[in-house]
C-alpha positions in Angstrom: 17.4 102.2 8.4 20.1 104.8 9.2 20.3 106.7 12.6 19.5 110.0 10.9 16.4 108.5 9.2 15.2 107.0 12.4 15.5 110.3 14.2 13.6 112.0 11.4 10.9 109.3 11.5 10.4 109.5 15.2 10.0 113.3 15.0 7.5 112.9 12.2 5.4 110.2 13.9 5.3 112.1 17.2 4.3 115.3 15.4 1.5 113.6 13.5 -0.2 112.2 16.6 -1.7 113.7 19.8 0.2 111.2 22.1 2.7 108.6 21.1 4.0 105.9 23.4 7.5 104.4 23.3 6.0 101.0 22.5 4.1 102.4 19.5 7.3 103.9 18.1 9.2 100.6 18.8 6.5 98.6 16.9 6.3 101.1 14.0 10.0 101.3 13.5 10.9 97.7 14.5 13.4 98.8 17.2 13.5 98.2 20.9 11.9 100.5 23.5 15.4 101.1 24.9 16.5 102.4 21.5 13.4 104.7 21.5 14.4 106.2 24.8 17.9 106.8 23.6 16.7 108.5 20.3 14.1 110.6 22.2 16.9 111.9 24.4 19.1 112.7 21.4 16.2 114.7 19.8 15.6 116.6 23.1 19.3 117.5 23.4 19.3 118.7 19.8 16.5 121.1 20.5 13.3 119.3 19.5 10.8 120.2 22.2 9.5 116.7 23.0 7.3 116.5 26.1 6.5 113.3 27.9 4.0 112.3 30.5 3.5 109.0 32.3 0.4 107.3 31.0 0.1 109.4 27.9 3.4 109.2 26.1 5.3 111.8 24.0 4.2 114.8 22.1 5.8 117.9 20.6 5.2 121.4 21.7 2.6 122.8 19.3 4.6 126.0 18.8 7.4 124.0 17.2 7.0 124.2 13.4 8.9 122.8 10.4 8.6 124.6 7.1 5.0 124.4 6.0 4.1 122.3 3.0 2.2 124.5 0.6 -0.4 122.2 -1.0 -3.8 123.1 -2.2 -6.9 121.6 -0.6 -7.5 119.3 -3.6 -3.8 118.3 -3.6 -4.0 117.3 0.1 -7.2 115.3 -0.4 -5.6 113.6 -3.5 -2.5 112.7 -1.5 -4.5 111.4 1.4 -6.8 109.3 -0.8 -3.9 108.0 -2.9 -1.9 106.9 0.1 -4.9 105.2 1.7 -5.6 103.3 -1.6 -2.0 102.1 -1.7 -2.4 100.8 1.9 -5.6 99.0 0.7 -4.1 97.3 -2.4 -0.4 97.0 -1.9 2.0 94.6 -0.1 2.9 95.3 3.6 6.1 97.2 2.8 4.5 99.6 0.4 1.5 100.0 2.8 3.9 101.0 5.5 5.6 103.4 3.2 2.2 105.0 2.4 1.6 105.5 6.1 5.0 107.1 6.6 4.1 109.4 3.7 0.9 110.4 5.4 2.8 111.0 8.7 5.3 113.3 6.9 2.6 115.2 5.0 0.6 115.7 8.2 3.5 116.8 10.2 4.3 119.8 7.9 0.8 120.7 6.9 -0.5 124.0 8.3 -3.0 123.6 11.1 -5.7 125.3 9.0 -5.6 122.5 6.5 -5.1 119.5 8.9 -8.8 118.7 8.7 -8.4 117.7 5.1 -6.2 114.8 6.2 -9.1 113.3 8.0 -12.0 114.6 5.9 -15.0 112.3 5.8 -16.4 113.1 2.3 -14.1 110.9 0.2 -13.3 107.4 1.6 -11.0 104.6 0.6 -11.4 100.9 1.7 -9.2 99.6 4.4 -8.3 96.4 2.6 -8.9 95.3 -1.0 -6.7 92.2 -1.2 -6.3 89.1 0.8 -3.2 88.8 3.2 -1.9 85.9 1.1 -2.1 87.9 -2.1 -0.3 90.8 -0.3 2.5 88.4 0.8 3.0 87.1 -2.8 2.8 90.6 -4.2 5.7 91.7 -2.0 7.9 88.7 -3.1 7.1 89.3 -6.8 7.6 93.1 -6.6 11.2 92.5 -5.3 11.8 89.8 -7.8 10.9 92.2 -10.6 13.8 94.4 -9.5 16.3 91.7 -8.7 15.3 89.6 -11.8 14.9 86.4 -9.8 12.9 83.6 -11.4 9.7 82.6 -9.7 8.1 79.2 -9.4 4.4 78.8 -8.7 1.6 76.4 -8.4 -1.2 78.2 -10.4 -4.9 77.6 -10.7 -6.5 78.9 -13.9 -10.1 80.0 -14.5 -11.2 76.4 -14.8 -9.4 75.4 -11.5 -6.8 73.4 -13.4 -3.5 73.5 -11.4 -0.1 73.7 -13.1 3.5 74.4 -12.1 5.1 77.3 -13.8 8.5 79.0 -13.8 8.5 82.5 -15.1 10.4 85.8 -15.3 8.5 88.6 -13.6 8.6 91.7 -15.7 6.0 94.1 -14.2 3.0 94.2 -11.9 -0.4 95.8 -12.7 -3.5 96.5 -10.7 -6.8 96.4 -12.5 -9.1 97.9 -9.9 -9.8 94.5 -8.4 -7.0 92.1 -9.2 -3.2 92.2 -9.4 -1.5 90.5 -12.3 2.2 89.9 -13.1 3.4 90.3 -16.7 5.9 87.6 -17.3 7.8 85.4 -19.7 6.8 81.8 -18.8 9.7 79.3 -19.2 7.2 76.5 -18.9 5.1 77.6 -21.9 7.9 79.5 -23.7 5.5 82.4 -24.1 4.3 85.6 -22.4 1.7 85.2 -19.7 -0.2 87.4 -17.2 -0.7 85.6 -14.0 -3.3 86.7 -11.5 -1.7 86.9 -8.1 -4.9 85.7 -6.3 -4.8 82.5 -8.3 -1.3 81.5 -7.1 -1.5 78.5 -4.7 2.1 78.5 -3.7 5.2 80.5 -4.6 8.9 80.2 -4.4 11.6 82.7 -5.5 14.5 81.0 -7.1 18.1 82.1 -6.5 18.6 81.9 -10.3 18.2 85.1 -12.1 17.2 85.9 -15.7 18.8 88.2 -18.3 16.2 90.4 -20.1 16.3 89.8 -23.8 15.0 92.0 -26.7 12.2 89.5 -27.4 11.5 88.6 -23.8 11.0 91.9 -22.0 8.2 94.2 -20.9 8.0 96.1 -24.2 7.7 92.8 -26.1 5.0 91.7 -23.7 3.0 94.9 -24.2 3.4 94.7 -28.0 2.0 91.1 -28.0 -1.1 92.3 -26.1 -2.0 94.6 -28.9 -2.8 91.6 -31.2 
């Protein structure tokens, strides 16, 4: 993460909370508390009115405003709900990105609409997938982009275990389960593997080259028949 992005993130996080400790910032941003103190000093020197108090932490003068984000009430509720659902169903990296999005939206939302960010009429679950599924999801999501082959021990609906090597093409969430659309080298055919049925997973260094008859479009076309 660049220095500029870190400074922006620190400002956004402090603005979105009543009090924020240096340790909280260090944990959220994966940096040392010493670095937090240095960045806080840089922000203060640049004119950001950060106030600190021993035992409470940091906060920003409430009279300091960024450009308001003009979203309707329904749009704010939709954003809030959507980000919380991502936190509930996605891998840790996307979940953290969703929280950062909420922090950014909250920091530039006019005070008159801030209550919509914590409204209690529409709820989202805190967690919909198991930690192991979230971990595998993260590896597969990155492998889809990098085109790395994946090797798994997979248990089917009859609890039969097999070893598969496949090309991950795309991920899909079906309201309860994640699946990965793939070309299975082992079976020489398309397969949709449920992430929660994967017993073990290894990402190969070897990559695959998408081919006209072995790509996502061909996978989707096959599912029609």
